FIMARMI-255983 format. One record per residue: x, y, z of N, C-alpha, C in turn; residue number from 0. Coordinates in nm, 4 decimals, always signed. Atoms other than C-alpha are relative to their C-alpha. Layout:
! residues N
<rec <X,Y,Z>,<X,Y,Z>,<X,Y,Z>,NUM>;
...
This chain:
! residues 141
<rec <+0.0360,-0.0497,-0.1319>,<+9.7729,+9.6932,+8.8038>,<+0.0169,+0.1525,+0.0047>,0>;
<rec <-0.0035,-0.1447,-0.0156>,<+9.7024,+10.0521,+8.8969>,<+0.0373,+0.0360,+0.1430>,1>;
<rec <-0.0239,-0.0554,-0.1325>,<+9.8232,+10.2599,+9.1880>,<-0.1323,+0.0563,+0.0514>,2>;
<rec <+0.1273,-0.0432,-0.0585>,<+9.5473,+10.3652,+9.4283>,<-0.0408,+0.1388,-0.0486>,3>;
<rec <+0.0332,-0.1363,+0.0415>,<+9.5692,+10.7322,+9.3257>,<-0.0465,+0.0077,-0.1457>,4>;
<rec <+0.0457,+0.0020,+0.1391>,<+9.5026,+10.6328,+8.9634>,<-0.1446,-0.0471,-0.0125>,5>;
<rec <+0.1352,+0.0546,+0.0021>,<+9.1723,+10.4674,+9.0530>,<-0.0970,+0.0975,+0.0658>,6>;
<rec <+0.0974,-0.0909,-0.0625>,<+8.8597,+10.6699,+9.1239>,<-0.0476,-0.0555,+0.1337>,7>;
<rec <+0.0560,+0.0371,-0.1302>,<+8.7403,+10.6637,+9.4835>,<-0.1445,+0.0517,-0.0005>,8>;
<rec <+0.1355,-0.0458,+0.0289>,<+8.3765,+10.6910,+9.3821>,<-0.1042,-0.0611,+0.0911>,9>;
<rec <+0.1223,+0.0507,-0.0618>,<+8.0349,+10.6468,+9.5376>,<-0.1048,-0.0057,-0.1107>,10>;
<rec <+0.1077,+0.0059,+0.0991>,<+7.7045,+10.5905,+9.3619>,<-0.0307,+0.1395,-0.0551>,11>;
<rec <+0.0255,-0.1362,+0.0476>,<+7.6611,+10.9703,+9.3412>,<+0.0955,+0.0375,-0.1133>,12>;
<rec <-0.0976,-0.0290,+0.1054>,<+7.9799,+10.9957,+9.1334>,<-0.0362,-0.0725,-0.1298>,13>;
<rec <+0.0375,+0.0771,+0.1184>,<+7.8625,+10.7225,+8.8965>,<-0.1174,+0.0666,-0.0714>,14>;
<rec <+0.1152,-0.0690,+0.0578>,<+7.5322,+10.9030,+8.8449>,<+0.0436,+0.1320,-0.0624>,15>;
<rec <-0.0480,-0.1296,+0.0491>,<+7.7065,+11.2401,+8.8047>,<+0.0750,-0.0129,-0.1328>,16>;
<rec <-0.0791,+0.0192,+0.1208>,<+7.9381,+11.1004,+8.5371>,<-0.0765,-0.0772,-0.1075>,17>;
<rec <+0.0920,+0.0563,+0.0985>,<+7.6431,+10.9396,+8.3588>,<+0.0395,-0.1388,-0.0499>,18>;
<rec <-0.0287,+0.1381,+0.0361>,<+7.7654,+10.5781,+8.3630>,<-0.1280,-0.0822,+0.0091>,19>;
<rec <+0.1082,+0.0971,-0.0076>,<+7.5174,+10.3017,+8.2937>,<+0.0443,-0.1052,+0.1021>,20>;
<rec <-0.0409,+0.0906,-0.1070>,<+7.5155,+10.0665,+8.5937>,<-0.1176,-0.0849,+0.0454>,21>;
<rec <+0.1026,+0.0781,-0.0679>,<+7.3262,+9.8006,+8.7827>,<+0.0542,-0.0459,+0.1341>,22>;
<rec <-0.0354,+0.0543,-0.1305>,<+7.3250,+9.6762,+9.1399>,<-0.0085,-0.1521,-0.0089>,23>;
<rec <+0.0029,+0.1449,-0.0003>,<+7.4008,+9.3111,+9.2040>,<+0.0658,-0.0574,+0.1236>,24>;
<rec <-0.0681,+0.0745,-0.1055>,<+7.5381,+9.0489,+9.4377>,<+0.0959,-0.0936,-0.0714>,25>;
<rec <-0.0995,+0.0823,+0.0699>,<+7.8595,+8.8729,+9.3385>,<+0.0912,-0.0691,+0.1015>,26>;
<rec <-0.0950,+0.0732,-0.0825>,<+8.0915,+8.6129,+9.4887>,<+0.1350,+0.0727,-0.0021>,27>;
<rec <-0.1321,-0.0648,-0.0084>,<+8.4222,+8.7588,+9.6098>,<+0.1004,-0.0651,-0.0942>,28>;
<rec <-0.0966,+0.0710,+0.0846>,<+8.6065,+8.4929,+9.4121>,<-0.0108,+0.0426,-0.1466>,29>;
<rec <+0.0155,-0.0462,+0.1380>,<+8.4685,+8.6424,+9.0873>,<+0.0507,+0.1425,-0.0207>,30>;
<rec <-0.0469,-0.1386,+0.0098>,<+8.5907,+8.9970,+9.1657>,<+0.1513,+0.0017,-0.0148>,31>;
<rec <-0.1428,-0.0017,+0.0328>,<+8.9333,+9.0826,+9.0240>,<+0.0617,+0.1345,+0.0388>,32>;
<rec <-0.0663,-0.1254,-0.0389>,<+9.1520,+9.3432,+9.1988>,<+0.0819,+0.0602,-0.1143>,33>;
<rec <-0.0805,-0.0720,+0.1001>,<+9.3179,+9.6083,+8.9801>,<+0.0994,+0.0944,+0.0671>,34>;
<rec <-0.0887,-0.0896,-0.0755>,<+9.5047,+9.7954,+9.2556>,<+0.1288,-0.0724,+0.0358>,35>;
<rec <-0.1309,+0.0538,-0.0358>,<+9.8744,+9.7401,+9.3161>,<+0.0005,-0.0467,+0.1453>,36>;
<rec <-0.0026,+0.0564,-0.1360>,<+9.9367,+9.5213,+9.6225>,<+0.0707,+0.0912,+0.0999>,37>;
<rec <-0.0733,-0.0858,-0.0935>,<+10.1775,+9.7780,+9.7688>,<-0.0841,+0.1182,+0.0494>,38>;
<rec <+0.0865,-0.1101,-0.0431>,<+9.8896,+10.0276,+9.8003>,<-0.1062,-0.0420,+0.1019>,39>;
<rec <+0.0948,+0.0438,-0.1025>,<+9.6918,+9.8162,+10.0457>,<+0.0508,+0.0445,+0.1368>,40>;
<rec <-0.0329,-0.0501,-0.1329>,<+9.6824,+9.9500,+10.3996>,<-0.0780,-0.0823,+0.1029>,41>;
<rec <+0.0659,+0.0863,-0.0994>,<+9.6111,+9.7091,+10.6878>,<-0.0911,+0.0781,+0.0944>,42>;
<rec <+0.0853,-0.0824,-0.0876>,<+9.4723,+9.9911,+10.9035>,<-0.1321,+0.0303,-0.0693>,43>;
<rec <+0.1233,-0.0272,+0.0759>,<+9.2216,+10.0739,+10.6289>,<-0.0869,-0.1259,-0.0068>,44>;
<rec <+0.0739,+0.1264,+0.0027>,<+9.1231,+9.7050,+10.6056>,<-0.0708,-0.0203,+0.1342>,45>;
<rec <+0.0612,+0.0150,-0.1334>,<+9.0615,+9.6932,+10.9838>,<-0.1130,+0.1014,+0.0205>,46>;
<rec <+0.1048,-0.1018,-0.0108>,<+8.8619,+10.0186,+10.9628>,<-0.1250,-0.0439,-0.0772>,47>;
<rec <+0.1135,+0.0501,+0.0790>,<+8.6425,+9.8630,+10.6901>,<-0.0724,-0.1113,+0.0748>,48>;
<rec <+0.0620,+0.1043,-0.0804>,<+8.5825,+9.5627,+10.9169>,<-0.0853,+0.0627,+0.1104>,49>;
<rec <+0.0765,-0.0692,-0.1045>,<+8.4740,+9.7952,+11.1999>,<-0.1258,+0.0651,-0.0552>,50>;
<rec <+0.1181,-0.0608,+0.0611>,<+8.2398,+9.9805,+10.9661>,<-0.1054,-0.1059,-0.0321>,51>;
<rec <+0.0932,+0.1077,+0.0314>,<+8.0852,+9.6531,+10.8482>,<-0.0691,-0.0502,+0.1259>,52>;
<rec <+0.0573,+0.0465,-0.1259>,<+8.0341,+9.5419,+11.2077>,<-0.1008,+0.0996,+0.0575>,53>;
<rec <+0.0957,-0.1025,-0.0418>,<+7.8482,+9.8714,+11.2648>,<-0.1082,+0.0260,-0.1049>,54>;
<rec <+0.1062,-0.0094,+0.0990>,<+7.6257,+9.8177,+10.9627>,<+0.0257,+0.0963,-0.1144>,55>;
<rec <-0.0339,-0.0931,+0.1073>,<+7.8105,+10.0509,+10.7235>,<+0.0828,-0.0751,-0.1039>,56>;
<rec <-0.0739,+0.0678,+0.1065>,<+7.9113,+9.8976,+10.3914>,<-0.0497,+0.0518,-0.1340>,57>;
<rec <+0.0329,-0.0446,+0.1351>,<+7.9198,+10.0505,+10.0454>,<+0.0281,-0.1140,-0.0965>,58>;
<rec <-0.0276,+0.1040,+0.1002>,<+7.8919,+9.8191,+9.7456>,<+0.1357,+0.0222,-0.0659>,59>;
<rec <-0.1255,-0.0065,+0.0743>,<+8.2128,+9.7394,+9.5606>,<-0.0341,+0.0377,-0.1437>,60>;
<rec <+0.0247,-0.0444,+0.1373>,<+8.2249,+9.9184,+9.2249>,<+0.0941,-0.0765,-0.0931>,61>;
<rec <-0.0816,+0.0783,+0.0940>,<+8.3418,+9.7028,+8.9352>,<-0.0411,+0.0296,-0.1442>,62>;
<rec <+0.0311,-0.0183,+0.1421>,<+8.3538,+9.7065,+8.5574>,<-0.0838,-0.1177,-0.0500>,63>;
<rec <+0.0867,+0.1036,+0.0581>,<+8.1571,+9.4839,+8.3191>,<+0.0600,-0.1399,+0.0088>,64>;
<rec <-0.0663,+0.1302,-0.0133>,<+8.4150,+9.2034,+8.3644>,<+0.0355,-0.0320,+0.1455>,65>;
<rec <-0.0191,+0.0177,-0.1448>,<+8.4111,+9.2276,+8.7472>,<+0.1409,+0.0341,+0.0480>,66>;
<rec <-0.1254,-0.0573,-0.0506>,<+8.7477,+9.4066,+8.7725>,<-0.0397,+0.1104,+0.0979>,67>;
<rec <+0.0343,-0.0991,-0.1026>,<+8.7338,+9.6164,+9.0903>,<+0.0545,+0.1366,-0.0401>,68>;
<rec <-0.0382,-0.1389,+0.0265>,<+8.7392,+9.9904,+9.0310>,<+0.0151,+0.0735,+0.1328>,69>;
<rec <-0.0030,-0.0634,-0.1327>,<+8.6637,+10.1065,+9.3851>,<-0.0534,-0.0997,+0.1018>,70>;
<rec <+0.0423,+0.0933,-0.1042>,<+8.6475,+9.8878,+9.6941>,<+0.1018,-0.1095,+0.0276>,71>;
<rec <-0.1039,+0.1008,-0.0201>,<+8.9786,+9.7032,+9.7069>,<+0.0187,-0.0371,+0.1466>,72>;
<rec <-0.0180,+0.0294,-0.1427>,<+9.0091,+9.7345,+10.0865>,<-0.1202,-0.0760,+0.0555>,73>;
<rec <+0.1195,+0.0746,-0.0406>,<+8.6487,+9.6158,+10.1355>,<+0.0110,-0.1447,-0.0482>,74>;
<rec <-0.0182,+0.1339,+0.0576>,<+8.7233,+9.3205,+9.9053>,<+0.1012,-0.0803,+0.0827>,75>;
<rec <-0.1039,+0.0697,-0.0784>,<+9.0407,+9.2311,+10.0965>,<-0.0521,-0.0348,+0.1393>,76>;
<rec <+0.0539,+0.0243,-0.1335>,<+8.8636,+9.2650,+10.4317>,<-0.0971,-0.1184,-0.0013>,77>;
<rec <+0.0978,+0.1093,+0.0069>,<+8.5789,+9.0344,+10.3256>,<+0.0685,-0.1344,-0.0240>,78>;
<rec <-0.0715,+0.1251,+0.0258>,<+8.8192,+8.7720,+10.1883>,<+0.0796,-0.0443,+0.1232>,79>;
<rec <-0.0837,+0.0311,-0.1161>,<+9.0391,+8.7942,+10.4991>,<-0.0833,-0.0465,+0.1192>,80>;
<rec <+0.0775,+0.0296,-0.1208>,<+8.7639,+8.7805,+10.7628>,<-0.1230,-0.0868,-0.0257>,81>;
<rec <+0.1148,+0.0844,+0.0316>,<+8.4925,+8.5851,+10.5819>,<+0.0482,-0.1142,-0.0881>,82>;
<rec <-0.0530,+0.1035,+0.0888>,<+8.5610,+8.3648,+10.2772>,<-0.0041,+0.0494,-0.1432>,83>;
<rec <-0.0042,-0.0387,+0.1408>,<+8.6353,+8.3861,+9.9073>,<-0.1335,-0.0261,-0.0685>,84>;
<rec <+0.1300,+0.0319,+0.0601>,<+8.2869,+8.2474,+9.8405>,<-0.1113,+0.0877,+0.0553>,85>;
<rec <+0.0974,-0.0943,-0.0557>,<+8.1145,+8.5223,+10.0385>,<-0.0588,+0.0835,-0.1146>,86>;
<rec <+0.0654,-0.0826,+0.1014>,<+7.8623,+8.7149,+9.8273>,<-0.0150,+0.1420,+0.0536>,87>;
<rec <-0.0015,-0.1396,-0.0418>,<+7.8850,+9.0930,+9.8414>,<-0.0772,+0.0871,-0.0989>,88>;
<rec <+0.0675,-0.0930,+0.0916>,<+7.6842,+9.3835,+9.6995>,<+0.1018,+0.0695,-0.0908>,89>;
<rec <-0.0850,-0.0707,+0.0962>,<+7.8316,+9.5407,+9.3870>,<-0.0827,+0.1026,-0.0765>,90>;
<rec <+0.0542,-0.0888,+0.1025>,<+7.7649,+9.8287,+9.1533>,<+0.0851,-0.0277,-0.1225>,91>;
<rec <-0.0730,+0.0369,+0.1204>,<+7.8607,+9.7113,+8.8060>,<-0.0224,+0.1060,-0.1068>,92>;
<rec <+0.0078,-0.0980,+0.1085>,<+7.9393,+9.9684,+8.5370>,<-0.0214,-0.0767,-0.1296>,93>;
<rec <+0.0420,+0.0773,+0.1164>,<+7.7570,+9.8226,+8.2414>,<+0.0697,+0.0492,-0.1264>,94>;
<rec <-0.0650,-0.0341,+0.1262>,<+7.9649,+9.8180,+7.9218>,<+0.1308,+0.0757,+0.0126>,95>;
<rec <-0.1250,-0.0736,-0.0200>,<+8.2677,+9.9913,+8.0750>,<+0.1069,-0.0942,+0.0543>,96>;
<rec <-0.1123,+0.0776,-0.0529>,<+8.6076,+9.8296,+8.1279>,<+0.0779,+0.0869,+0.0989>,97>;
<rec <-0.0770,-0.0766,-0.0978>,<+8.8437,+9.9297,+8.4081>,<+0.0978,+0.0951,-0.0693>,98>;
<rec <-0.0898,-0.0897,+0.0731>,<+9.0873,+10.0741,+8.1505>,<-0.0739,+0.1247,-0.0489>,99>;
<rec <+0.0803,-0.1138,+0.0453>,<+8.8096,+10.2946,+8.0090>,<-0.0300,+0.0946,+0.1163>,100>;
<rec <+0.0339,-0.0814,-0.1169>,<+8.7113,+10.4133,+8.3571>,<+0.1224,+0.0765,+0.0486>,101>;
<rec <-0.1225,-0.0665,-0.0449>,<+9.0713,+10.4901,+8.4575>,<+0.0374,+0.1128,-0.0961>,102>;
<rec <-0.0296,-0.1034,+0.0993>,<+9.1276,+10.6820,+8.1342>,<-0.0960,+0.1184,+0.0148>,103>;
<rec <+0.0997,-0.1051,-0.0198>,<+8.8041,+10.8770,+8.1859>,<+0.0298,+0.0786,+0.1280>,104>;
<rec <-0.0301,-0.0638,-0.1288>,<+8.8927,+10.9472,+8.5514>,<+0.1224,+0.0905,-0.0121>,105>;
<rec <-0.1213,-0.0791,+0.0189>,<+9.2409,+11.0675,+8.4544>,<-0.0297,+0.1289,-0.0765>,106>;
<rec <+0.0309,-0.1195,+0.0793>,<+9.1001,+11.3067,+8.1940>,<-0.0849,+0.0986,+0.0787>,107>;
<rec <+0.0812,-0.0933,-0.0798>,<+8.8398,+11.4493,+8.4348>,<+0.0846,+0.0675,+0.1073>,108>;
<rec <-0.0878,-0.0596,-0.1009>,<+9.1073,+11.5033,+8.7003>,<+0.0910,+0.1054,-0.0634>,109>;
<rec <-0.0813,-0.0991,+0.0705>,<+9.3303,+11.6801,+8.4466>,<-0.0818,+0.1245,-0.0327>,110>;
<rec <+0.0885,-0.1129,+0.0302>,<+9.0360,+11.8966,+8.3454>,<-0.0257,+0.0844,+0.1254>,111>;
<rec <+0.0213,-0.0722,-0.1266>,<+8.9632,+11.9860,+8.7097>,<+0.1233,+0.0822,+0.0361>,112>;
<rec <-0.1239,-0.0716,-0.0326>,<+9.3291,+12.0791,+8.7629>,<+0.0199,+0.1187,-0.0925>,113>;
<rec <-0.0129,-0.1112,+0.0958>,<+9.3306,+12.2925,+8.4464>,<-0.0948,+0.1135,+0.0379>,114>;
<rec <+0.0943,-0.1030,-0.0435>,<+9.0207,+12.4758,+8.5724>,<+0.0530,+0.0747,+0.1218>,115>;
<rec <-0.0556,-0.0638,-0.1193>,<+9.1844,+12.5395,+8.9093>,<+0.1175,+0.0906,-0.0361>,116>;
<rec <-0.1134,-0.0814,+0.0444>,<+9.5003,+12.6643,+8.7385>,<-0.0488,+0.1279,-0.0681>,117>;
<rec <+0.0554,-0.1155,+0.0704>,<+9.2953,+12.8946,+8.5145>,<-0.0589,+0.1002,+0.0995>,118>;
<rec <+0.0596,-0.0878,-0.1011>,<+9.1027,+13.0316,+8.8151>,<+0.1076,+0.0720,+0.0799>,119>;
<rec <-0.1089,-0.0605,-0.0767>,<+9.4245,+13.0923,+9.0090>,<+0.0715,+0.1056,-0.0832>,120>;
<rec <-0.0678,-0.0955,+0.0880>,<+9.5861,+13.2630,+8.7120>,<-0.0840,+0.1259,-0.0187>,121>;
<rec <+0.0876,-0.1158,+0.0172>,<+9.2859,+13.4873,+8.6565>,<-0.0139,+0.0804,+0.1287>,122>;
<rec <+0.0055,-0.0702,-0.1288>,<+9.2701,+13.5696,+9.0259>,<+0.1262,+0.0851,+0.0170>,123>;
<rec <-0.1257,-0.0743,-0.0093>,<+9.6373,+13.6739,+9.0126>,<-0.0047,+0.1226,-0.0903>,124>;
<rec <+0.0130,-0.1130,+0.0927>,<+9.5617,+13.8955,+8.7113>,<-0.0924,+0.1053,+0.0589>,125>;
<rec <+0.0931,-0.0949,-0.0626>,<+9.2637,+14.0517,+8.8915>,<+0.0684,+0.0761,+0.1122>,126>;
<rec <-0.0700,-0.0651,-0.1102>,<+9.4769,+14.1202,+9.1986>,<+0.1006,+0.1006,-0.0527>,127>;
<rec <-0.1001,-0.0888,+0.0559>,<+9.7485,+14.2733,+8.9836>,<-0.0651,+0.1253,-0.0574>,128>;
<rec <+0.0686,-0.1149,+0.0592>,<+9.4968,+14.4986,+8.8056>,<-0.0344,+0.1072,+0.1040>,129>;
<rec <+0.0385,-0.0949,-0.1034>,<+9.4070,+14.6624,+9.1363>,<+0.1209,+0.0607,+0.0720>,130>;
<rec <-0.1216,-0.0498,-0.0639>,<+9.7660,+14.7307,+9.2310>,<+0.0789,+0.0828,-0.1001>,131>;
<rec <-0.0897,-0.0757,+0.0863>,<+10.0140,+14.9780,+9.0967>,<+0.1406,-0.0122,+0.0556>,132>;
<rec <-0.1385,+0.0061,-0.0420>,<+10.3894,+14.9739,+9.1073>,<+0.0524,+0.1427,+0.0136>,133>;
<rec <-0.0608,-0.1315,-0.0222>,<+10.5686,+15.2760,+9.2550>,<+0.1391,-0.0239,+0.0551>,134>;
<rec <-0.1400,+0.0216,-0.0386>,<+10.9483,+15.2745,+9.2775>,<+0.0300,-0.1475,+0.0201>,135>;
<rec <-0.0268,+0.1440,-0.0077>,<+10.9460,+14.8969,+9.2191>,<-0.0747,-0.0708,+0.1123>,136>;
<rec <+0.0753,+0.0611,-0.1092>,<+10.7070,+14.8349,+9.5108>,<-0.1481,+0.0034,-0.0324>,137>;
<rec <+0.1432,+0.0042,+0.0217>,<+10.3428,+14.7326,+9.5021>,<-0.0686,+0.0924,+0.0998>,138>;
<rec <+0.0771,-0.0917,-0.0840>,<+10.1095,+15.0023,+9.6341>,<-0.1477,-0.0343,-0.0215>,139>;
<rec <+0.1411,+0.0338,+0.0104>,<+9.7496,+14.9119,+9.7092>,<-0.0866,+0.1242,+0.0211>,140>;
């Protein structure tokens, strides 16, 4: 089981951007396997997903090739709680990718993003320093 922050909170745009092979489908809730830790479920988020569904807003659940849920745990819980385990729901299935592969990929992209931000901040600090001079131990602009 993964903690929620370890799992990507993706949309179809993210899947396309990261160049995953995928297909759209319809799958029974009973075949979808949660991968998120139970302690990371939030009842308020589940109720919000129910309200969105009642207003016609529902994103497909994203799963791996073995139907392990990657993104959509609260939608899955809401559908099972308010409908039935045999309810059929739209999915986006990542063809040929396992949830472990996706989590590892997501972790590496997040580390890369953080390294870029750190590099930008460090270079910005260097640029700022280059425009300043020290006089009697004080910065003079």
